[in-house]
Backbone as XML, in Angstrom:
<?xml version="1.0"?>
<chain id="A" units="angstrom">
  <residue number="1" name="MET">
    <atom name="N" x="112.825" y="115.588" z="61.117"/>
    <atom name="CA" x="112.765" y="114.248" z="61.583"/>
    <atom name="C" x="111.520" y="114.105" z="62.532"/>
  </residue>
  <residue number="2" name="GLU">
    <atom name="N" x="110.627" y="113.222" z="62.256"/>
    <atom name="CA" x="109.326" y="113.098" z="63.020"/>
    <atom name="C" x="109.634" y="112.110" z="64.233"/>
  </residue>
  <residue number="3" name="ARG">
    <atom name="N" x="109.097" y="112.411" z="65.329"/>
    <atom name="CA" x="109.237" y="111.457" z="66.507"/>
    <atom name="C" x="107.926" y="111.054" z="66.854"/>
  </residue>
  <residue number="4" name="ASN">
    <atom name="N" x="107.656" y="109.762" z="67.090"/>
    <atom name="CA" x="106.380" y="109.217" z="67.579"/>
    <atom name="C" x="106.314" y="109.430" z="69.084"/>
  </residue>
  <residue number="5" name="LEU">
    <atom name="N" x="105.218" y="110.222" z="69.422"/>
    <atom name="CA" x="104.998" y="110.539" z="70.808"/>
    <atom name="C" x="104.444" y="109.319" z="71.702"/>
  </residue>
  <residue number="6" name="GLY">
    <atom name="N" x="103.818" y="108.473" z="71.086"/>
    <atom name="CA" x="103.229" y="107.288" z="71.756"/>
    <atom name="C" x="102.422" y="107.609" z="73.010"/>
  </residue>
  <residue number="7" name="ALA">
    <atom name="N" x="101.582" y="108.559" z="72.963"/>
    <atom name="CA" x="100.809" y="109.027" z="74.144"/>
    <atom name="C" x="99.723" y="107.962" z="74.367"/>
  </residue>
  <residue number="8" name="VAL">
    <atom name="N" x="99.790" y="107.310" z="75.463"/>
    <atom name="CA" x="98.819" y="106.273" z="75.818"/>
    <atom name="C" x="97.762" y="106.905" z="76.816"/>
  </residue>
  <residue number="9" name="LEU">
    <atom name="N" x="96.551" y="106.767" z="76.563"/>
    <atom name="CA" x="95.492" y="107.412" z="77.275"/>
    <atom name="C" x="94.771" y="106.453" z="78.216"/>
  </residue>
  <residue number="10" name="GLY">
    <atom name="N" x="94.366" y="106.972" z="79.331"/>
    <atom name="CA" x="93.660" y="106.092" z="80.303"/>
    <atom name="C" x="92.560" y="106.987" z="80.928"/>
  </residue>
  <residue number="11" name="ILE">
    <atom name="N" x="91.893" y="106.484" z="81.842"/>
    <atom name="CA" x="90.876" y="107.190" z="82.634"/>
    <atom name="C" x="91.168" y="107.152" z="84.156"/>
  </residue>
  <residue number="12" name="LEU">
    <atom name="N" x="90.755" y="108.140" z="84.873"/>
    <atom name="CA" x="90.817" y="108.124" z="86.301"/>
    <atom name="C" x="89.435" y="108.639" z="86.665"/>
  </residue>
  <residue number="13" name="TRP">
    <atom name="N" x="88.812" y="107.849" z="87.509"/>
    <atom name="CA" x="87.448" y="108.297" z="88.040"/>
    <atom name="C" x="87.550" y="108.687" z="89.410"/>
  </residue>
  <residue number="14" name="VAL">
    <atom name="N" x="87.334" y="110.008" z="89.611"/>
    <atom name="CA" x="87.409" y="110.601" z="90.877"/>
    <atom name="C" x="86.128" y="111.295" z="91.237"/>
  </residue>
  <residue number="15" name="GLN">
    <atom name="N" x="85.372" y="110.857" z="92.248"/>
    <atom name="CA" x="84.215" y="111.416" z="92.588"/>
    <atom name="C" x="84.064" y="111.453" z="94.214"/>
  </residue>
  <residue number="16" name="ILE">
    <atom name="N" x="83.573" y="112.540" z="94.713"/>
    <atom name="CA" x="83.244" y="112.665" z="96.035"/>
    <atom name="C" x="82.205" y="111.692" z="96.537"/>
  </residue>
  <residue number="17" name="CYS">
    <atom name="N" x="81.136" y="111.722" z="95.806"/>
    <atom name="CA" x="80.032" y="110.741" z="96.119"/>
    <atom name="C" x="79.339" y="110.264" z="94.922"/>
  </residue>
  <residue number="18" name="CYS">
    <atom name="N" x="78.881" y="109.194" z="94.734"/>
    <atom name="CA" x="78.089" y="108.723" z="93.663"/>
    <atom name="C" x="77.557" y="107.357" z="93.901"/>
  </residue>
  <residue number="19" name="GLU">
    <atom name="N" x="76.431" y="107.093" z="93.230"/>
    <atom name="CA" x="75.830" y="105.822" z="93.309"/>
    <atom name="C" x="76.616" y="104.891" z="92.429"/>
  </residue>
  <residue number="20" name="PHE">
    <atom name="N" x="76.604" y="103.574" z="92.821"/>
    <atom name="CA" x="77.290" y="102.624" z="91.986"/>
    <atom name="C" x="76.750" y="102.617" z="90.632"/>
  </residue>
  <residue number="21" name="GLY">
    <atom name="N" x="77.555" y="102.312" z="89.638"/>
    <atom name="CA" x="77.089" y="102.256" z="88.290"/>
    <atom name="C" x="77.299" y="103.546" z="87.449"/>
  </residue>
  <residue number="22" name="ASP">
    <atom name="N" x="77.654" y="104.640" z="88.154"/>
    <atom name="CA" x="78.001" y="105.851" z="87.418"/>
    <atom name="C" x="79.253" y="105.625" z="86.720"/>
  </residue>
  <residue number="23" name="LYS">
    <atom name="N" x="79.473" y="106.174" z="85.616"/>
    <atom name="CA" x="80.648" y="105.974" z="84.815"/>
    <atom name="C" x="81.216" y="107.156" z="84.158"/>
  </residue>
  <residue number="24" name="VAL">
    <atom name="N" x="82.552" y="107.188" z="84.076"/>
    <atom name="CA" x="83.250" y="108.136" z="83.125"/>
    <atom name="C" x="83.816" y="107.251" z="81.990"/>
  </residue>
  <residue number="25" name="LYS">
    <atom name="N" x="83.623" y="107.643" z="80.747"/>
    <atom name="CA" x="84.243" y="106.880" z="79.607"/>
    <atom name="C" x="85.003" y="107.879" z="78.782"/>
  </residue>
  <residue number="26" name="GLN">
    <atom name="N" x="86.282" y="107.576" z="78.572"/>
    <atom name="CA" x="87.134" y="108.367" z="77.887"/>
    <atom name="C" x="87.409" y="107.780" z="76.511"/>
  </residue>
  <residue number="27" name="SER">
    <atom name="N" x="87.454" y="108.624" z="75.466"/>
    <atom name="CA" x="87.814" y="108.084" z="74.126"/>
    <atom name="C" x="88.708" y="109.077" z="73.316"/>
  </residue>
  <residue number="28" name="PRO">
    <atom name="N" x="89.540" y="108.655" z="72.482"/>
    <atom name="CA" x="89.884" y="107.261" z="72.281"/>
    <atom name="C" x="90.595" y="106.614" z="73.425"/>
  </residue>
  <residue number="29" name="SER">
    <atom name="N" x="90.620" y="105.305" z="73.638"/>
    <atom name="CA" x="91.277" y="104.663" z="74.714"/>
    <atom name="C" x="92.760" y="104.613" z="74.645"/>
  </residue>
  <residue number="30" name="ALA">
    <atom name="N" x="93.178" y="104.769" z="73.418"/>
    <atom name="CA" x="94.741" y="104.793" z="73.175"/>
    <atom name="C" x="94.995" y="105.611" z="71.882"/>
  </residue>
  <residue number="31" name="LEU">
    <atom name="N" x="96.039" y="106.412" z="71.847"/>
    <atom name="CA" x="96.306" y="107.286" z="70.777"/>
    <atom name="C" x="97.768" y="107.425" z="70.584"/>
  </residue>
  <residue number="32" name="SER">
    <atom name="N" x="98.260" y="107.408" z="69.370"/>
    <atom name="CA" x="99.703" y="107.656" z="69.034"/>
    <atom name="C" x="99.739" y="108.806" z="68.071"/>
  </residue>
  <residue number="33" name="LEU">
    <atom name="N" x="100.490" y="109.819" z="68.436"/>
    <atom name="CA" x="100.511" y="111.035" z="67.699"/>
    <atom name="C" x="101.945" y="111.327" z="66.997"/>
  </residue>
  <residue number="34" name="GLN">
    <atom name="N" x="101.885" y="112.030" z="65.951"/>
    <atom name="CA" x="103.238" y="112.460" z="65.398"/>
    <atom name="C" x="103.435" y="113.958" z="65.905"/>
  </residue>
  <residue number="35" name="GLU">
    <atom name="N" x="104.746" y="114.295" z="66.122"/>
    <atom name="CA" x="105.038" y="115.748" z="66.511"/>
    <atom name="C" x="104.514" y="116.679" z="65.499"/>
  </residue>
  <residue number="36" name="GLY">
    <atom name="N" x="103.844" y="117.742" z="66.091"/>
    <atom name="CA" x="103.279" y="118.798" z="65.260"/>
    <atom name="C" x="101.842" y="118.532" z="64.866"/>
  </residue>
  <residue number="37" name="THR">
    <atom name="N" x="101.210" y="117.518" z="65.227"/>
    <atom name="CA" x="99.912" y="117.196" z="64.850"/>
    <atom name="C" x="98.924" y="117.651" z="65.970"/>
  </residue>
  <residue number="38" name="ASN">
    <atom name="N" x="97.622" y="117.675" z="65.677"/>
    <atom name="CA" x="96.594" y="118.114" z="66.644"/>
    <atom name="C" x="95.656" y="116.833" z="66.843"/>
  </residue>
  <residue number="39" name="SER">
    <atom name="N" x="95.171" y="116.849" z="68.111"/>
    <atom name="CA" x="94.248" y="115.731" z="68.530"/>
    <atom name="C" x="93.337" y="116.155" z="69.557"/>
  </residue>
  <residue number="40" name="ALA">
    <atom name="N" x="92.297" y="115.340" z="69.835"/>
    <atom name="CA" x="91.353" y="115.639" z="70.948"/>
    <atom name="C" x="90.915" y="114.371" z="71.733"/>
  </residue>
  <residue number="41" name="LEU">
    <atom name="N" x="90.770" y="114.574" z="72.936"/>
    <atom name="CA" x="90.262" y="113.482" z="73.792"/>
    <atom name="C" x="88.926" y="113.885" z="74.270"/>
  </residue>
  <residue number="42" name="ARG">
    <atom name="N" x="88.090" y="112.908" z="74.637"/>
    <atom name="CA" x="86.678" y="113.146" z="75.109"/>
    <atom name="C" x="86.393" y="112.261" z="76.281"/>
  </residue>
  <residue number="43" name="CYS">
    <atom name="N" x="85.737" y="112.814" z="77.214"/>
    <atom name="CA" x="85.195" y="112.094" z="78.431"/>
    <atom name="C" x="83.698" y="112.254" z="78.480"/>
  </residue>
  <residue number="44" name="ASN">
    <atom name="N" x="82.964" y="111.202" z="78.542"/>
    <atom name="CA" x="81.503" y="111.162" z="78.644"/>
    <atom name="C" x="81.131" y="110.694" z="80.068"/>
  </residue>
  <residue number="45" name="PHE">
    <atom name="N" x="80.106" y="111.361" z="80.687"/>
    <atom name="CA" x="79.707" y="110.979" z="82.013"/>
    <atom name="C" x="78.296" y="110.474" z="82.022"/>
  </residue>
  <residue number="46" name="SER">
    <atom name="N" x="78.044" y="109.464" z="82.848"/>
    <atom name="CA" x="76.684" y="108.915" z="82.946"/>
    <atom name="C" x="75.879" y="109.553" z="84.168"/>
  </residue>
  <residue number="47" name="PHE">
    <atom name="N" x="76.331" y="110.709" z="84.678"/>
    <atom name="CA" x="75.810" y="111.317" z="85.789"/>
    <atom name="C" x="75.947" y="112.862" z="85.538"/>
  </residue>
  <residue number="48" name="ALA">
    <atom name="N" x="75.259" y="113.703" z="86.487"/>
    <atom name="CA" x="75.438" y="115.063" z="86.392"/>
    <atom name="C" x="76.686" y="115.576" z="87.174"/>
  </residue>
  <residue number="49" name="ALA">
    <atom name="N" x="77.692" y="115.909" z="86.339"/>
    <atom name="CA" x="78.919" y="116.397" z="86.891"/>
    <atom name="C" x="78.897" y="117.881" z="87.077"/>
  </residue>
  <residue number="50" name="THR">
    <atom name="N" x="79.640" y="118.302" z="88.250"/>
    <atom name="CA" x="79.707" y="119.697" z="88.451"/>
    <atom name="C" x="81.055" y="120.248" z="88.129"/>
  </residue>
  <residue number="51" name="THR">
    <atom name="N" x="82.114" y="119.465" z="88.167"/>
    <atom name="CA" x="83.461" y="119.916" z="87.818"/>
    <atom name="C" x="84.188" y="118.746" z="87.088"/>
  </residue>
  <residue number="52" name="VAL">
    <atom name="N" x="85.148" y="119.118" z="86.321"/>
    <atom name="CA" x="85.964" y="118.130" z="85.548"/>
    <atom name="C" x="87.425" y="118.539" z="85.771"/>
  </residue>
  <residue number="53" name="GLN">
    <atom name="N" x="88.212" y="117.591" z="85.829"/>
    <atom name="CA" x="89.704" y="117.771" z="85.860"/>
    <atom name="C" x="90.380" y="116.926" z="84.819"/>
  </residue>
  <residue number="54" name="TRP">
    <atom name="N" x="91.387" y="117.508" z="84.171"/>
    <atom name="CA" x="92.277" y="116.750" z="83.272"/>
    <atom name="C" x="93.667" y="116.697" z="83.822"/>
  </residue>
  <residue number="55" name="PHE">
    <atom name="N" x="94.316" y="115.530" z="83.783"/>
    <atom name="CA" x="95.583" y="115.326" z="84.364"/>
    <atom name="C" x="96.469" y="114.613" z="83.277"/>
  </residue>
  <residue number="56" name="LEU">
    <atom name="N" x="97.823" y="114.889" z="83.377"/>
    <atom name="CA" x="98.775" y="114.198" z="82.632"/>
    <atom name="C" x="99.774" y="113.554" z="83.457"/>
  </residue>
  <residue number="57" name="GLN">
    <atom name="N" x="99.979" y="112.245" z="83.263"/>
    <atom name="CA" x="101.006" y="111.490" z="83.930"/>
    <atom name="C" x="102.108" y="111.284" z="83.007"/>
  </residue>
  <residue number="58" name="ASN">
    <atom name="N" x="103.336" y="111.853" z="83.161"/>
    <atom name="CA" x="104.340" y="111.725" z="82.211"/>
    <atom name="C" x="105.033" y="110.370" z="82.427"/>
  </residue>
  <residue number="59" name="PRO">
    <atom name="N" x="105.882" y="109.905" z="81.430"/>
    <atom name="CA" x="106.467" y="108.617" z="81.365"/>
    <atom name="C" x="107.290" y="108.304" z="82.737"/>
  </residue>
  <residue number="60" name="ARG">
    <atom name="N" x="107.732" y="109.333" z="83.488"/>
    <atom name="CA" x="108.504" y="109.213" z="84.685"/>
    <atom name="C" x="107.593" y="109.068" z="85.869"/>
  </residue>
  <residue number="61" name="GLY">
    <atom name="N" x="106.293" y="109.179" z="85.645"/>
    <atom name="CA" x="105.249" y="108.972" z="86.747"/>
    <atom name="C" x="104.752" y="110.229" z="87.410"/>
  </residue>
  <residue number="62" name="SER">
    <atom name="N" x="105.340" y="111.415" z="87.064"/>
    <atom name="CA" x="104.860" y="112.665" z="87.679"/>
    <atom name="C" x="103.481" y="113.043" z="87.149"/>
  </residue>
  <residue number="63" name="LEU">
    <atom name="N" x="102.523" y="113.369" z="88.034"/>
    <atom name="CA" x="101.236" y="113.742" z="87.735"/>
    <atom name="C" x="101.044" y="115.276" z="87.675"/>
  </residue>
  <residue number="64" name="THR">
    <atom name="N" x="100.505" y="115.884" z="86.617"/>
    <atom name="CA" x="100.287" y="117.253" z="86.460"/>
    <atom name="C" x="98.807" y="117.483" z="86.266"/>
  </residue>
  <residue number="65" name="ASN">
    <atom name="N" x="98.289" y="118.447" z="87.052"/>
    <atom name="CA" x="96.848" y="118.875" z="86.729"/>
    <atom name="C" x="96.847" y="119.845" z="85.683"/>
  </residue>
  <residue number="66" name="LEU">
    <atom name="N" x="96.193" y="119.533" z="84.589"/>
    <atom name="CA" x="96.152" y="120.401" z="83.464"/>
    <atom name="C" x="95.067" y="121.429" z="83.501"/>
  </residue>
  <residue number="67" name="PHE">
    <atom name="N" x="93.918" y="121.030" z="83.889"/>
    <atom name="CA" x="92.671" y="121.896" z="84.036"/>
    <atom name="C" x="91.756" y="121.431" z="85.169"/>
  </residue>
  <residue number="68" name="TYR">
    <atom name="N" x="91.194" y="122.446" z="85.817"/>
    <atom name="CA" x="90.054" y="122.233" z="86.725"/>
    <atom name="C" x="88.932" y="123.057" z="86.202"/>
  </residue>
  <residue number="69" name="LEU">
    <atom name="N" x="87.872" y="122.440" z="85.685"/>
    <atom name="CA" x="86.850" y="123.108" z="84.959"/>
    <atom name="C" x="85.500" y="123.112" z="85.615"/>
  </residue>
  <residue number="70" name="PHE">
    <atom name="N" x="84.827" y="124.237" z="85.567"/>
    <atom name="CA" x="83.424" y="124.359" z="85.788"/>
    <atom name="C" x="82.900" y="124.445" z="84.320"/>
  </residue>
  <residue number="71" name="PRO">
    <atom name="N" x="81.603" y="124.399" z="84.141"/>
    <atom name="CA" x="81.146" y="124.398" z="82.768"/>
    <atom name="C" x="81.719" y="125.555" z="82.014"/>
  </residue>
  <residue number="72" name="GLY">
    <atom name="N" x="82.212" y="125.347" z="80.901"/>
    <atom name="CA" x="82.858" y="126.405" z="79.973"/>
    <atom name="C" x="84.152" y="125.911" z="79.412"/>
  </residue>
  <residue number="73" name="THR">
    <atom name="N" x="84.974" y="126.853" z="78.985"/>
    <atom name="CA" x="86.195" y="126.569" z="78.323"/>
    <atom name="C" x="87.409" y="127.247" z="78.892"/>
  </residue>
  <residue number="74" name="LYS">
    <atom name="N" x="88.574" y="126.479" z="78.965"/>
    <atom name="CA" x="89.814" y="127.179" z="79.409"/>
    <atom name="C" x="90.796" y="126.773" z="78.389"/>
  </residue>
  <residue number="75" name="GLU">
    <atom name="N" x="91.886" y="127.559" z="78.265"/>
    <atom name="CA" x="93.054" y="127.307" z="77.343"/>
    <atom name="C" x="94.284" y="127.632" z="78.106"/>
  </residue>
  <residue number="76" name="ASN">
    <atom name="N" x="95.283" y="126.748" z="77.826"/>
    <atom name="CA" x="96.663" y="126.996" z="78.597"/>
    <atom name="C" x="97.624" y="126.498" z="77.414"/>
  </residue>
  <residue number="77" name="GLY">
    <atom name="N" x="98.267" y="127.557" z="76.813"/>
    <atom name="CA" x="99.259" y="127.278" z="75.823"/>
    <atom name="C" x="98.667" y="126.431" z="74.612"/>
  </residue>
  <residue number="78" name="ARG">
    <atom name="N" x="99.196" y="125.366" z="74.306"/>
    <atom name="CA" x="98.742" y="124.576" z="73.202"/>
    <atom name="C" x="97.555" y="123.604" z="73.649"/>
  </residue>
  <residue number="79" name="LEU">
    <atom name="N" x="97.128" y="123.614" z="74.908"/>
    <atom name="CA" x="96.002" y="122.828" z="75.316"/>
    <atom name="C" x="94.738" y="123.616" z="75.545"/>
  </residue>
  <residue number="80" name="LYS">
    <atom name="N" x="93.726" y="123.042" z="75.220"/>
    <atom name="CA" x="92.351" y="123.692" z="75.378"/>
    <atom name="C" x="91.342" y="122.640" z="75.884"/>
  </residue>
  <residue number="81" name="SER">
    <atom name="N" x="90.545" y="123.014" z="76.872"/>
    <atom name="CA" x="89.590" y="122.075" z="77.374"/>
    <atom name="C" x="88.217" y="122.742" z="77.522"/>
  </residue>
  <residue number="82" name="ALA">
    <atom name="N" x="87.127" y="121.841" z="77.251"/>
    <atom name="CA" x="85.748" y="122.427" z="77.400"/>
    <atom name="C" x="84.966" y="121.402" z="78.238"/>
  </residue>
  <residue number="83" name="PHE">
    <atom name="N" x="84.064" y="121.945" z="78.995"/>
    <atom name="CA" x="83.160" y="121.080" z="79.801"/>
    <atom name="C" x="81.645" y="121.537" z="79.527"/>
  </residue>
  <residue number="84" name="ASP">
    <atom name="N" x="80.863" y="120.663" z="78.971"/>
    <atom name="CA" x="79.532" y="120.840" z="78.718"/>
    <atom name="C" x="78.709" y="120.056" z="79.804"/>
  </residue>
  <residue number="85" name="SER">
    <atom name="N" x="78.289" y="120.671" z="80.840"/>
    <atom name="CA" x="77.497" y="119.926" z="81.832"/>
    <atom name="C" x="76.173" y="119.467" z="81.465"/>
  </residue>
  <residue number="86" name="LYS">
    <atom name="N" x="75.481" y="120.090" z="80.557"/>
    <atom name="CA" x="74.240" y="119.731" z="80.062"/>
    <atom name="C" x="74.316" y="118.530" z="79.227"/>
  </residue>
  <residue number="87" name="GLU">
    <atom name="N" x="75.255" y="118.373" z="78.385"/>
    <atom name="CA" x="75.537" y="117.313" z="77.531"/>
    <atom name="C" x="76.380" y="116.127" z="78.192"/>
  </residue>
  <residue number="88" name="SER">
    <atom name="N" x="76.881" y="116.445" z="79.371"/>
    <atom name="CA" x="77.628" y="115.429" z="80.243"/>
    <atom name="C" x="78.904" y="114.964" z="79.429"/>
  </residue>
  <residue number="89" name="TYR">
    <atom name="N" x="79.791" y="115.911" z="78.996"/>
    <atom name="CA" x="81.002" y="115.554" z="78.482"/>
    <atom name="C" x="82.042" y="116.673" z="78.593"/>
  </residue>
  <residue number="90" name="SER">
    <atom name="N" x="83.304" y="116.308" z="78.444"/>
    <atom name="CA" x="84.382" y="117.188" z="78.474"/>
    <atom name="C" x="85.385" y="116.874" z="77.300"/>
  </residue>
  <residue number="91" name="THR">
    <atom name="N" x="86.091" y="117.821" z="76.746"/>
    <atom name="CA" x="87.086" y="117.556" z="75.680"/>
    <atom name="C" x="88.412" y="118.145" z="76.100"/>
  </residue>
  <residue number="92" name="LEU">
    <atom name="N" x="89.509" y="117.643" z="75.664"/>
    <atom name="CA" x="90.838" y="118.038" z="75.784"/>
    <atom name="C" x="91.474" y="118.115" z="74.428"/>
  </residue>
  <residue number="93" name="HIS">
    <atom name="N" x="91.824" y="119.271" z="73.950"/>
    <atom name="CA" x="92.428" y="119.429" z="72.587"/>
    <atom name="C" x="93.937" y="119.656" z="72.834"/>
  </residue>
  <residue number="94" name="ILE">
    <atom name="N" x="94.680" y="118.980" z="72.003"/>
    <atom name="CA" x="96.197" y="119.186" z="71.973"/>
    <atom name="C" x="96.532" y="119.688" z="70.670"/>
  </residue>
  <residue number="95" name="ARG">
    <atom name="N" x="97.067" y="120.895" z="70.663"/>
    <atom name="CA" x="97.509" y="121.505" z="69.430"/>
    <atom name="C" x="99.024" y="121.425" z="69.252"/>
  </residue>
  <residue number="96" name="ASP">
    <atom name="N" x="99.518" y="121.126" z="68.027"/>
    <atom name="CA" x="100.971" y="121.085" z="67.779"/>
    <atom name="C" x="101.687" y="120.183" z="68.836"/>
  </residue>
  <residue number="97" name="ALA">
    <atom name="N" x="101.293" y="118.863" z="68.772"/>
    <atom name="CA" x="101.860" y="117.995" z="69.734"/>
    <atom name="C" x="103.295" y="117.970" z="69.829"/>
  </residue>
  <residue number="98" name="GLN">
    <atom name="N" x="103.852" y="117.921" z="71.117"/>
    <atom name="CA" x="105.403" y="117.887" z="71.284"/>
    <atom name="C" x="105.736" y="116.670" z="72.092"/>
  </residue>
  <residue number="99" name="LEU">
    <atom name="N" x="106.980" y="116.343" z="72.149"/>
    <atom name="CA" x="107.445" y="115.166" z="72.832"/>
    <atom name="C" x="107.040" y="115.286" z="74.313"/>
  </residue>
  <residue number="100" name="GLU">
    <atom name="N" x="107.058" y="116.487" z="75.003"/>
    <atom name="CA" x="106.649" y="116.619" z="76.294"/>
    <atom name="C" x="105.248" y="116.321" z="76.630"/>
  </residue>
  <residue number="101" name="ASP">
    <atom name="N" x="104.385" y="116.131" z="75.564"/>
    <atom name="CA" x="102.971" y="115.805" z="75.740"/>
    <atom name="C" x="102.789" y="114.310" z="75.949"/>
  </residue>
  <residue number="102" name="SER">
    <atom name="N" x="103.874" y="113.493" z="75.789"/>
    <atom name="CA" x="103.818" y="112.059" z="75.983"/>
    <atom name="C" x="103.372" y="111.752" z="77.338"/>
  </residue>
  <residue number="103" name="GLY">
    <atom name="N" x="102.507" y="110.699" z="77.525"/>
    <atom name="CA" x="102.087" y="110.167" z="78.865"/>
    <atom name="C" x="100.723" y="109.650" z="78.809"/>
  </residue>
  <residue number="104" name="THR">
    <atom name="N" x="100.148" y="109.569" z="80.053"/>
    <atom name="CA" x="98.824" y="109.032" z="80.183"/>
    <atom name="C" x="97.930" y="110.106" z="80.569"/>
  </residue>
  <residue number="105" name="TYR">
    <atom name="N" x="96.878" y="110.408" z="79.916"/>
    <atom name="CA" x="95.941" y="111.448" z="80.223"/>
    <atom name="C" x="94.695" y="110.894" z="80.995"/>
  </residue>
  <residue number="106" name="PHE">
    <atom name="N" x="94.291" y="111.593" z="81.931"/>
    <atom name="CA" x="93.209" y="111.213" z="82.843"/>
    <atom name="C" x="92.091" y="112.243" z="82.866"/>
  </residue>
  <residue number="107" name="CYS">
    <atom name="N" x="90.924" y="111.884" z="82.785"/>
    <atom name="CA" x="89.821" y="112.906" z="83.085"/>
    <atom name="C" x="89.182" y="112.413" z="84.418"/>
  </residue>
  <residue number="108" name="ALA">
    <atom name="N" x="88.803" y="113.361" z="85.230"/>
    <atom name="CA" x="88.055" y="113.085" z="86.367"/>
    <atom name="C" x="86.888" y="113.955" z="86.551"/>
  </residue>
  <residue number="109" name="ALA">
    <atom name="N" x="85.720" y="113.457" z="87.066"/>
    <atom name="CA" x="84.517" y="114.295" z="87.215"/>
    <atom name="C" x="83.948" y="114.120" z="88.638"/>
  </residue>
  <residue number="110" name="GLU">
    <atom name="N" x="83.496" y="115.249" z="89.176"/>
    <atom name="CA" x="82.903" y="115.272" z="90.522"/>
    <atom name="C" x="81.331" y="115.268" z="90.244"/>
  </residue>
  <residue number="111" name="ALA">
    <atom name="N" x="80.668" y="114.373" z="90.908"/>
    <atom name="CA" x="79.210" y="114.237" z="90.779"/>
    <atom name="C" x="78.515" y="115.422" z="91.535"/>
  </residue>
  <residue number="112" name="GLN">
    <atom name="N" x="77.394" y="115.754" z="90.987"/>
    <atom name="CA" x="76.442" y="116.688" z="91.666"/>
    <atom name="C" x="75.655" y="115.949" z="92.754"/>
  </residue>
  <residue number="113" name="CYS">
    <atom name="N" x="75.829" y="116.317" z="94.001"/>
    <atom name="CA" x="75.154" y="115.492" z="95.142"/>
    <atom name="C" x="74.277" y="116.516" z="95.830"/>
  </residue>
  <residue number="114" name="SER">
    <atom name="N" x="73.298" y="115.889" z="96.486"/>
    <atom name="CA" x="72.356" y="116.715" z="97.402"/>
    <atom name="C" x="72.057" y="115.827" z="98.535"/>
  </residue>
  <residue number="115" name="GLN">
    <atom name="N" x="71.706" y="116.465" z="99.682"/>
    <atom name="CA" x="71.268" y="115.688" z="100.828"/>
    <atom name="C" x="69.727" y="115.958" z="101.040"/>
  </residue>
  <residue number="116" name="GLN">
    <atom name="N" x="69.079" y="114.861" z="101.216"/>
    <atom name="CA" x="67.651" y="115.071" z="101.554"/>
    <atom name="C" x="67.305" y="114.883" z="103.094"/>
  </residue>
  <residue number="117" name="GLY">
    <atom name="N" x="66.662" y="115.852" z="103.658"/>
    <atom name="CA" x="66.341" y="115.773" z="104.959"/>
    <atom name="C" x="67.641" y="115.757" z="105.904"/>
  </residue>
  <residue number="118" name="TRP">
    <atom name="N" x="67.573" y="114.884" z="106.845"/>
    <atom name="CA" x="68.695" y="114.815" z="107.947"/>
    <atom name="C" x="69.658" y="113.662" z="107.611"/>
  </residue>
  <residue number="119" name="SER">
    <atom name="N" x="69.491" y="113.000" z="106.480"/>
    <atom name="CA" x="70.312" y="111.946" z="106.141"/>
    <atom name="C" x="71.825" y="112.213" z="106.142"/>
  </residue>
  <residue number="120" name="LEU">
    <atom name="N" x="72.520" y="111.375" z="106.708"/>
    <atom name="CA" x="74.048" y="111.691" z="106.779"/>
    <atom name="C" x="74.674" y="111.221" z="105.500"/>
  </residue>
  <residue number="121" name="ALA">
    <atom name="N" x="74.101" y="110.275" z="104.724"/>
    <atom name="CA" x="74.677" y="109.834" z="103.487"/>
    <atom name="C" x="74.119" y="110.654" z="102.360"/>
  </residue>
  <residue number="122" name="PRO">
    <atom name="N" x="75.008" y="111.233" z="101.556"/>
    <atom name="CA" x="74.590" y="112.056" z="100.477"/>
    <atom name="C" x="73.927" y="111.189" z="99.402"/>
  </residue>
  <residue number="123" name="ASN">
    <atom name="N" x="73.004" y="111.769" z="98.638"/>
    <atom name="CA" x="72.279" y="111.107" z="97.494"/>
    <atom name="C" x="72.695" y="111.845" z="96.269"/>
  </residue>
  <residue number="124" name="CYS">
    <atom name="N" x="73.139" y="111.032" z="95.289"/>
    <atom name="CA" x="73.629" y="111.631" z="94.028"/>
    <atom name="C" x="72.610" y="111.341" z="92.978"/>
  </residue>
  <residue number="125" name="SER">
    <atom name="N" x="72.463" y="112.424" z="92.121"/>
    <atom name="CA" x="71.484" y="112.213" z="91.018"/>
    <atom name="C" x="72.196" y="111.991" z="89.734"/>
  </residue>
</chain>
């Protein structure tokens, strides 16, 4: 018997500093999976990100940090994530989807910032 996981996806934009207009775009914006199937989510960034995090908020509201990534790839059980800083994107792959994978997925990126001279306000590139 197949169960519809009904995983609804969203985005969470978390940055230490950044100029207005910088964006994180997650796709697809919504996804419904069947148990046992595979899928992937992608986040594109309009800025130079140094780290990326992926979170899952389950239907009861609990938030779980799935990955904290520097450029490269990590795997945790049926989940795998990659972060390509040069191409400004990250992916989250879900293999053999299960009911416990249901929820809202968030990607977050931290901007690469630098300070020029003695300025107290950071400047982001």
